C-alpha positions in Angstrom: -20.7 -9.1 -15.5 -22.1 -7.4 -18.6 -25.4 -6.1 -17.2 -24.4 -2.4 -17.5 -23.7 -2.8 -21.2 -27.4 -3.4 -21.9 -28.9 -1.0 -19.3 -27.8 2.3 -21.0 -29.5 1.5 -24.4 -32.7 0.5 -22.6 -32.8 3.8 -20.7 -32.1 5.7 -24.0 -34.9 3.8 -25.9 -37.4 4.5 -23.0 -36.4 8.2 -23.1 -37.1 8.3 -26.9 -40.5 6.6 -26.6 -41.6 8.8 -23.8 -40.5 12.0 -25.6 -42.4 11.0 -28.7 -45.6 10.3 -26.7 -45.4 13.6 -25.0 -44.9 15.4 -28.4 -47.9 13.6 -29.9 -50.1 14.6 -27.0 -49.4 18.3 -27.0 -53.2 18.9 -26.6 -53.2 17.0 -23.3 -54.0 18.9 -20.1 -51.0 20.3 -18.3 -51.8 18.2 -15.2 -51.7 15.0 -17.4 -48.4 16.0 -18.9 -47.0 16.8 -15.5 -48.1 13.4 -14.1 -46.5 11.6 -17.1 -43.3 13.5 -16.6 -43.3 12.6 -12.9 -43.7 8.9 -13.5 -41.1 9.0 -16.3 -38.6 10.9 -14.0 -39.1 8.3 -11.2 -38.6 5.4 -13.6 -35.5 7.0 -15.1 -34.0 7.8 -11.7 -34.6 4.3 -10.5 -32.9 2.9 -13.6 -29.9 5.3 -13.2 -29.5 4.3 -9.5 -29.5 0.6 -10.5 -27.0 1.2 -13.3 -24.7 3.2 -10.9 -24.8 0.4 -8.4 -23.9 -2.2 -11.0 -21.0 0.0 -12.3 -19.7 0.6 -8.7 -19.9 -3.1 -7.8 -17.9 -4.0 -10.9 -15.3 -1.4 -10.2 -15.0 -2.5 -6.6 -14.7 -6.1 -7.6 -11.9 -5.2 -10.0 -9.9 -3.3 -7.3 -10.8 -5.7 -4.5 -10.6 -9.3 -5.8 -12.7 -11.9 -3.9 -11.1 -12.8 -0.6 -11.4 -16.4 0.5 -10.0 -16.3 4.0 -10.3 -20.1 4.2 -7.6 -20.5 1.5 -3.9 -21.2 2.4 -2.1 -17.9 1.6 0.8 -19.6 -0.2 0.5 -23.0 -2.0 2.8 -25.8 -0.7 4.4 -26.1 -4.2 4.8 -22.4 -4.9 8.2 -21.2 -6.0 9.7 -17.8 -6.1 10.9 -16.5 -9.5 14.2 -14.6 -9.7 13.8 -11.4 -11.6 17.4 -10.2 -11.3 20.5 -10.8 -9.2 22.4 -7.9 -10.8 21.4 -5.2 -8.4 22.7 -4.4 -4.9 20.8 -4.3 -1.6 17.1 -4.0 -2.4 14.3 -2.6 -0.2 11.0 -0.8 0.0 8.8 -2.5 -2.7 5.4 -0.9 -3.5 2.8 -1.3 -6.2 1.3 1.7 -8.1 -2.3 1.1 -9.3 -2.1 4.1 -11.5 1.2 3.2 -13.2 0.5 -0.6 -13.0 4.1 -1.1 -11.9 6.2 -1.9 -8.9 8.8 0.5 -7.5 11.6 -0.4 -5.1 14.9 1.1 -3.7 18.5 -0.1 -4.2 21.1 0.8 -1.6 24.8 0.7 -2.0 26.6 0.0 1.3 29.9 0.1 -0.4 29.4 3.8 -1.2 30.6 6.7 1.0 28.4 6.7 4.1 28.4 10.4 5.0 24.6 10.5 4.6 24.0 6.8 4.6 24.2 4.5 1.6 23.7 5.9 -1.9 20.4 4.8 -3.4 18.3 4.6 -6.6 14.7 3.9 -7.2 13.8 1.3 -9.9 10.5 0.6 -11.7 9.4 -3.0 -12.5 6.7 -3.6 -15.1 5.6 -7.2 -14.9 6.8 -9.7 -15.7 10.4 -8.6 -15.8 10.9 -5.1 -17.4 13.2 -3.1 -15.2 14.1 0.6 -15.6 15.8 3.3 -13.4 13.1 5.7 -12.1 15.3 8.1 -10.0 19.0 8.1 -9.5 20.5 9.3 -6.2 17.2 9.0 -4.4 18.7 8.3 -0.9 15.6 6.2 -0.2 14.6 3.1 1.7 10.9 2.3 2.2 8.4 3.4 -0.5 4.6 3.7 -0.8 2.8 4.6 -4.0 -0.5 6.4 -3.7 -2.4 7.9 -6.6 0.2 10.0 -8.5 2.5 10.2 -5.5 5.4 8.0 -4.3 6.1 8.5 -0.6 9.8 7.8 0.2 11.5 7.3 3.5 14.7 9.2 2.7 17.7 8.5 4.9 19.9 10.9 2.9 17.8 13.8 4.1 16.5 12.0 7.3 13.0 12.8 6.0 9.6 11.6 4.8 9.4 12.8 1.2 6.7 12.9 -1.5 7.7 12.3 -5.1 5.4 13.1 -8.0 5.3 10.0 -10.3 4.9 12.2 -13.4 7.3 15.1 -12.8 9.5 13.3 -10.3 9.4 16.5 -8.2 10.3 15.9 -4.6 8.7 17.6 -1.5 10.0 17.0 2.0 7.0 16.5 4.3 8.8 16.2 7.6 12.5 15.8 8.7 12.5 16.4 12.4 10.7 15.9 15.7 10.7 18.7 18.3 13.5 20.4 16.4 15.7 17.4 16.2 16.4 15.5 13.0 15.1 11.9 12.6 17.7 9.1 12.5 17.0 7.4 9.2 13.3 6.9 8.4 12.8 3.3 7.2 9.3 2.0 6.5 5.8 3.4 6.0 2.1 2.7 6.2 -0.8 4.9 5.1 -4.3 5.4 6.6 -7.2 6.1 4.4 -7.6 9.5 6.0 -4.1 10.4 4.8 -2.2 9.8 8.1 1.3 8.4 7.5 2.8 6.0 10.0 6.6 5.4 9.8 9.5 3.9 11.7 12.8 5.6 12.4 15.6 3.2 13.4 19.2 4.3 12.8 20.4 1.7 10.3 21.2 4.2 7.6 22.4 7.1 9.8 25.8 6.9 8.3 28.5 9.2 9.7 26.0 11.8 11.0 25.5 12.6 14.7 22.4 11.1 16.2 20.1 13.8 17.5 17.2 11.9 19.0 18.1 9.7 22.0 15.7 7.0 20.9 14.5 5.1 17.8 10.8 5.6 17.4 7.5 5.1 15.6 5.7 8.2 14.4 2.5 9.4 12.8 2.1 12.4 10.5 -1.3 13.9 9.7 -2.2 15.4 6.3 -2.2 18.8 8.1 1.5 18.2 9.0 1.1 17.3 12.7 3.9 15.0 13.8 3.3 12.7 16.8 5.4 10.2 18.6 3.7 6.8 18.9 6.4 4.8 20.7 9.9 5.6 21.8 10.5 2.2 23.6 11.2 0.1 20.5 14.7 -1.0 19.6 15.3 -0.1 16.0 11.6 -0.4 14.8 11.5 -1.6 11.2 8.6 -3.0 9.2 5.1 -1.4 9.6 1.7 -2.2 8.2 -2.0 -1.5 8.9 -4.6 -4.3 9.0 -7.2 -4.2 6.1 -9.8 -2.6 8.4 -7.3 -0.1 9.8 -8.0 -1.1 13.4 -4.5 -2.5 14.0 -1.0 -1.2 13.3 1.8 -3.9 13.3 5.4 -3.0 13.9 8.5 -5.3 14.0 11.7 -4.4 15.8 15.2 -5.5 16.6 14.1 -7.5 19.7 12.7 -10.2 17.3 9.2 -9.1 18.2 6.2 -7.9 16.1 3.9 -5.8 18.2 0.4 -4.6 17.4 -1.2 -1.3 18.3 -4.9 -0.5 18.4 -6.0 2.2 16.0 -9.2 4.3 16.3 -11.5 5.1 13.3 -9.9 8.5 13.2 -6.4 7.0 12.9 -5.2 7.7 16.4 -2.9 5.0 17.7 -3.4 3.4 21.1 -1.6 0.9 23.2 0.8 -1.8 22.0 0.7 -5.5 22.8 3.1 -8.3 21.7 1.8 -10.2 18.7 4.4 -12.8 17.7 8.1 -13.4 17.8 10.1 -13.8 14.5 13.9 -13.8 14.2 15.1 -10.5 12.8 11.8 -9.2 11.4 12.2 -6.8 8.5 9.5 -5.8 6.1 5.8 -6.7 6.8 2.8 -6.7 4.5 -0.8 -8.0 4.8 -3.3 -9.7 2.5 -7.0 -9.1 2.1 -7.8 -11.6 4.9 -5.6 -9.7 7.4 -2.8 -12.4 7.3 0.6 -10.9 8.1 3.6 -11.7 5.8 6.8 -11.1 7.7 10.4 -11.2 6.2 12.9 -12.8 8.5 16.1 -11.1 7.4 18.7 -13.4 8.9 16.8 -16.7 8.2 15.7 -15.7 4.6 12.2 -16.9 5.3 8.7 -15.5 4.8 6.4 -16.2 7.7 2.6 -15.9 7.3 0.5 -15.5 10.4 -3.3 -15.2 10.7 -4.7 -12.2 12.5 -5.0 -14.5 15.6 -1.2 -15.2 15.5 -1.6 -18.7 14.0 1.3 -19.7 11.7 -0.1 -20.5 8.3 3.0 -20.6 6.1 6.8 -20.6 6.3 8.8 -20.4 3.1 12.5 -20.0 2.5 13.2 -17.4 -0.3 16.8 -16.2 -0.2 19.5 -14.9 2.3 19.1 -11.4 3.5 15.4 -11.0 2.6 14.3 -7.5 3.4 10.7 -6.8 2.4 7.7 -7.7 0.1 4.6 -6.2 -1.3 1.5 -7.3 -3.3 0.8 -6.1 -6.7 -0.1 -7.1 -10.3 -3.5 -7.0 -12.1 -5.1 -9.3 -9.5 -3.0 -8.2 -6.5 -1.6 -11.8 -6.1 2.0 -11.1 -7.2 4.3 -10.7 -4.2 7.4 -8.7 -5.1 10.3 -9.7 -2.7 13.4 -7.7 -2.1 16.6 -8.8 -0.6 20.4 -8.3 -0.4 20.9 -11.0 -3.0 18.2 -10.4 -5.6 14.7 -9.5 -6.7 11.9 -12.1 -6.7 8.2 -12.6 -7.4 5.9 -15.1 -5.8 2.3 -16.0 -6.8 -0.1 -16.2 -3.8 -3.6 -17.6 -3.4 -4.9 -14.5 -1.7 -4.7 -10.9 -3.0 -3.0 -8.2 -1.0 -4.8 -5.3 0.6 -5.2 -2.6 -2.1 -3.9 0.8 -1.0 -6.7 3.2 -0.6 -7.0 5.4 -3.8 -8.9 8.2 -2.1 -6.0 10.7 -2.8 -5.6 10.0 -6.5 
């Protein structure tokens, strides 16, 4: 849409014309000049409002591609593309709108396990340019937001914020009621800045467990930590629905549950949603369809918001997680214990809220 490219010159020309007329009629009565200025001001404001709306709509359309909820999320003939099989156990993919790049974690379970597996963070610029972003990150799940990269850091048992420019790390929280978390794993972010995260004990390593449960937590921008659920067995993947009214969490009982979420971000009761073998990472597209990685099967399952199975696609053994990205948000980056893959989808993913850029 090119409407905005012609609106600005029109406004400028009208401004020039009106200014010349006012200069030519300097002998006019003050009331006449005042009336002309009033009419001119109203016309200009109306044109500026129209222009602003056009520019906003174009920007929104760019960040939020059209969502046809009637489309099949993944085409029947779609095939995953292998980016590399040269890395170790991969996890935590996320897309940065600002950097126009994916980030993901690599864990080495063959390393000393005193503080869990050694880990690095990599950067992927599509289609296949890989680079090391941070060595010795100790990270699992990641979430890019503005100029920050939130990392679930098992090495320090914390939720950490990393500046994408300086790579400076800030620990946001590392304990609940004075006791260290187990090994924070995956993360979701509300538009009001509230972080939701899971805390199983997969990467606890040789350390002593301090909490007597594996839980789901929330952390407000003000630093208030709250326990959402302590009844889940090793909770893992976590994601918000596009309208932020639901929070989905998978756990070791082969169940994906759903919690109600208020407009303010407070989490309510949980109900079972669907059953998937060994659910790992979870993401969501613009229509609210859930993409669930079945770790032991190597499949991606896609369910509608009403728990109807829409797609089932085998990718690779030990699949761990996936996230949308790319210029049109239709590239699914898939991590696993055997390789890094991309898959093109029909529907775009839910864009992360960029309020905190």
